[in-house]
C-alpha positions in Angstrom: -118.1 130.6 102.1 -121.3 129.3 103.7 -122.2 125.7 104.0 -124.8 126.0 101.2 -122.1 127.3 98.9 -119.8 124.4 99.8 -122.6 121.9 99.3 -123.3 123.4 95.9 -119.6 123.2 94.9 -119.4 119.6 96.0 -122.6 118.8 94.0 -121.2 120.5 90.9 -117.9 118.6 91.3 -119.8 115.3 91.6 -122.0 116.0 88.6 -118.9 117.0 86.6 -117.1 113.8 87.5 -120.1 111.7 86.5 -120.3 113.5 83.1 -116.6 113.0 82.6 -116.9 109.3 83.5 -119.7 108.8 81.0 -117.9 110.7 78.2 -114.8 108.7 78.8 -116.7 105.4 78.6 -118.4 106.4 75.4 -115.1 107.4 73.8 -113.5 104.1 74.9 -116.5 102.1 73.5 -116.3 104.0 70.2 -112.5 103.3 69.9 -113.0 99.6 70.7 -115.8 99.3 68.1 -113.6 101.1 65.5 -110.6 99.0 66.3 -112.7 95.8 66.1 -114.1 96.8 62.7 -110.6 97.6 61.5 -109.4 94.1 62.6 -112.4 92.4 61.1 -112.2 94.1 57.7 -109.2 92.0 56.5 -110.9 88.8 57.8 -114.0 89.6 55.7 -111.8 90.1 52.7 -110.1 86.7 53.3 -113.5 85.1 53.8 -114.7 86.5 50.5 -111.6 85.2 48.7 -112.1 81.8 50.3 -115.7 81.6 49.2 -114.7 82.7 45.7 -112.0 80.0 45.6 -114.5 77.4 46.8 -117.0 78.3 44.0 -114.2 78.2 41.4 -113.0 74.9 42.7 -116.5 73.4 42.7 -117.1 74.6 39.1 -114.0 72.8 37.9 -114.9 69.5 39.6 -116.2 66.7 37.3 
């Protein structure tokens, strides 16, 4: 293979590595966001119950 062919192969490999790095980062970010939302969902539910309890408690106060 000529030097130009090797250079083209190296360039293609470098571009492929950058694309794979970017895709991997995007997938990791998506999974982190999804996991965070899954963890926050029960907390939102507890907060809603707490607010409901506070309103009920305030309504019964003299």
